[in-house]
C-alpha positions as CSV (number, residue, x, y, z in Angstrom):
1,M,0.0,0.0,0.0
2,S,1.3,3.4,-0.8
3,E,1.8,6.1,1.8
4,I,1.1,9.8,2.0
5,A,4.0,11.7,0.5
6,Y,5.1,14.7,2.5
7,I,7.1,17.5,0.8
8,R,8.0,21.1,1.6
9,G,6.4,23.5,-0.8
10,D,3.2,25.2,-2.1
11,A,0.2,23.0,-2.4
12,T,-1.2,25.3,-5.1
13,I,1.7,24.4,-7.4
14,P,1.8,20.6,-7.6
15,S,4.8,19.6,-9.7
16,V,3.5,16.3,-11.0
17,K,2.1,15.2,-14.3
18,G,-1.5,14.3,-15.0
19,V,-4.7,15.5,-13.4
20,K,-4.5,17.0,-9.9
21,V,-7.0,17.9,-7.3
22,I,-6.0,20.4,-4.7
23,A,-8.0,19.8,-1.6
24,H,-8.7,22.1,1.3
25,V,-11.2,22.6,4.1
26,C,-13.8,25.4,4.2
27,N,-16.2,26.5,6.9
28,D,-20.0,26.1,6.8
29,I,-20.9,29.8,7.2
30,G,-19.7,31.2,3.9
31,G,-16.5,32.8,5.2
32,W,-13.5,32.9,2.8
33,G,-10.6,35.2,3.6
34,K,-8.0,33.6,6.0
35,G,-5.6,30.8,5.7
36,F,-4.9,28.5,2.7
37,V,-7.9,29.9,0.8
38,L,-5.9,33.1,0.3
39,A,-3.2,31.1,-1.6
40,I,-5.9,29.5,-3.8
41,S,-7.5,32.9,-4.5
42,R,-4.1,34.4,-5.5
43,R,-3.9,31.8,-8.2
44,W,-7.5,31.4,-9.4
45,P,-10.7,33.4,-8.7
46,E,-13.0,30.5,-9.6
47,P,-12.9,28.4,-6.3
48,E,-13.9,31.4,-4.2
49,K,-16.7,32.5,-6.6
50,A,-18.0,28.9,-6.7
51,Y,-17.9,28.5,-2.9
52,R,-19.7,31.9,-2.3
53,A,-22.4,31.0,-4.9
54,W,-22.7,27.5,-3.4
55,H,-23.2,29.0,0.1
56,R,-25.6,31.8,-1.2
57,D,-27.8,29.1,-2.9
58,R,-27.5,26.6,0.0
59,A,-31.3,26.3,0.3
60,S,-31.4,24.5,-3.0
61,N,-28.1,22.5,-3.0
62,D,-26.0,20.2,-0.8
63,F,-23.9,22.9,0.9
64,G,-23.2,21.8,4.5
65,L,-20.8,19.8,6.7
66,G,-19.3,16.9,4.8
67,A,-20.1,18.2,1.3
68,A,-17.5,18.8,-1.4
69,Q,-17.5,21.1,-4.4
70,F,-15.1,20.5,-7.3
71,V,-14.0,23.5,-9.4
72,Q,-11.9,23.1,-12.5
73,V,-9.3,25.9,-12.6
74,E,-7.0,24.7,-15.4
75,P,-7.2,21.9,-18.0
76,Y,-5.6,19.4,-15.6
77,V,-6.2,21.1,-12.2
78,W,-9.3,21.0,-9.9
79,V,-9.8,22.5,-6.5
80,A,-11.9,20.6,-3.9
81,N,-13.8,22.9,-1.5
82,I,-14.6,20.5,1.4
83,I,-16.9,21.7,4.2
84,G,-15.2,20.4,7.3
85,Q,-15.5,23.0,9.9
86,R,-18.4,24.5,11.8
87,G,-18.1,28.2,12.0
88,I,-14.7,30.0,12.2
89,S,-13.9,30.5,15.9
90,T,-13.1,28.4,18.9
91,G,-15.8,28.6,21.5
92,S,-17.7,26.7,24.1
93,K,-18.1,23.8,21.6
94,G,-14.4,23.6,21.0
95,V,-12.5,24.1,17.8
96,P,-14.3,24.5,14.5
97,V,-12.9,21.3,12.8
98,R,-15.4,18.5,12.4
99,Y,-13.6,15.2,11.8
100,E,-16.7,13.3,10.6
101,A,-17.4,16.1,8.1
102,I,-13.8,15.9,6.8
103,A,-14.1,12.1,6.5
104,A,-17.4,12.5,4.5
105,G,-15.7,15.2,2.3
106,L,-12.7,12.9,1.7
107,E,-15.0,10.1,0.6
108,R,-16.5,12.5,-2.1
109,L,-12.9,13.6,-3.0
110,A,-11.8,9.9,-3.4
111,D,-14.8,9.3,-5.8
112,K,-13.9,12.4,-7.9
113,A,-10.2,11.7,-7.9
114,A,-10.9,8.1,-9.1
115,E,-13.3,9.4,-11.8
116,L,-10.7,11.8,-13.0
117,G,-7.7,9.6,-12.6
118,A,-6.2,12.3,-10.4
119,S,-3.6,12.7,-7.7
120,V,-4.6,14.7,-4.6
121,H,-2.6,17.6,-3.2
122,M,-3.2,19.5,0.1
123,P,-1.8,21.3,3.0
124,R,-2.4,19.7,6.4
125,I,-6.1,20.2,6.0
126,G,-8.2,21.0,9.1
127,C,-5.1,21.8,11.2
128,G,-4.7,25.6,10.7
129,L,-7.6,27.9,11.5
130,A,-9.9,24.9,12.0
131,G,-7.9,23.8,15.0
132,G,-7.7,20.1,14.1
133,K,-5.1,17.6,15.1
134,W,-3.1,16.0,12.2
135,S,-3.0,12.8,14.3
136,R,-6.8,12.5,13.7
137,I,-6.9,13.7,10.1
138,E,-4.0,11.7,8.7
139,P,-5.7,8.3,9.3
140,L,-8.8,9.6,7.6
141,I,-6.7,10.4,4.5
142,Q,-5.2,7.0,4.7
143,E,-8.6,5.3,5.0
144,K,-10.5,7.3,2.4
145,L,-7.9,8.0,-0.2
146,V,-4.7,6.1,0.1
147,R,-6.4,2.7,0.6
148,R,-8.2,3.3,-2.7
149,G,-4.9,3.7,-4.5
150,I,-5.1,7.5,-4.8
151,A,-1.7,9.3,-4.7
152,V,-1.7,11.9,-1.9
153,T,0.9,14.6,-1.4
154,V,0.8,16.8,1.7
155,Y,2.6,20.1,1.5
156,D,4.4,21.8,4.4
157,H,5.0,25.5,3.8
158,G,8.6,26.6,3.7
159,E,10.3,29.2,6.0
160,G,8.1,32.1,7.0
161,G,4.9,30.5,5.6
162,S,1.6,30.2,7.3
């Protein structure tokens, strides 16, 4: 069985051939403006536009915890907006990350990656602003993606990164 590959670099610039899906975690309240989403928005306007429209029209779509939206940004590059955090701040109910929602989103991501024949690229999803623990998220990636034979690369930002 393959393993998750860990490299230092920018997850928005995967340097492999073939179709690639860049995955990240979004909140369930329509907020886009801090963390990894800024790196995505610097490269492509479409994922933010699609996420905001998805949230705005949520009464008539599947927007919510565990959902995933796939936005094609280049001929061989897609961005997966995965709803894996409740709100944006740590409060009486703990940190915003929702592991079961990330698991459900990864399941949808696996289906899409398999359909596209794509590799998956991501930062340590759910561990930044969402407040999650990688020790809980890494096994979900193993179970939902790696076990299905999908190549996964996790990017750790270089010096001075976020």
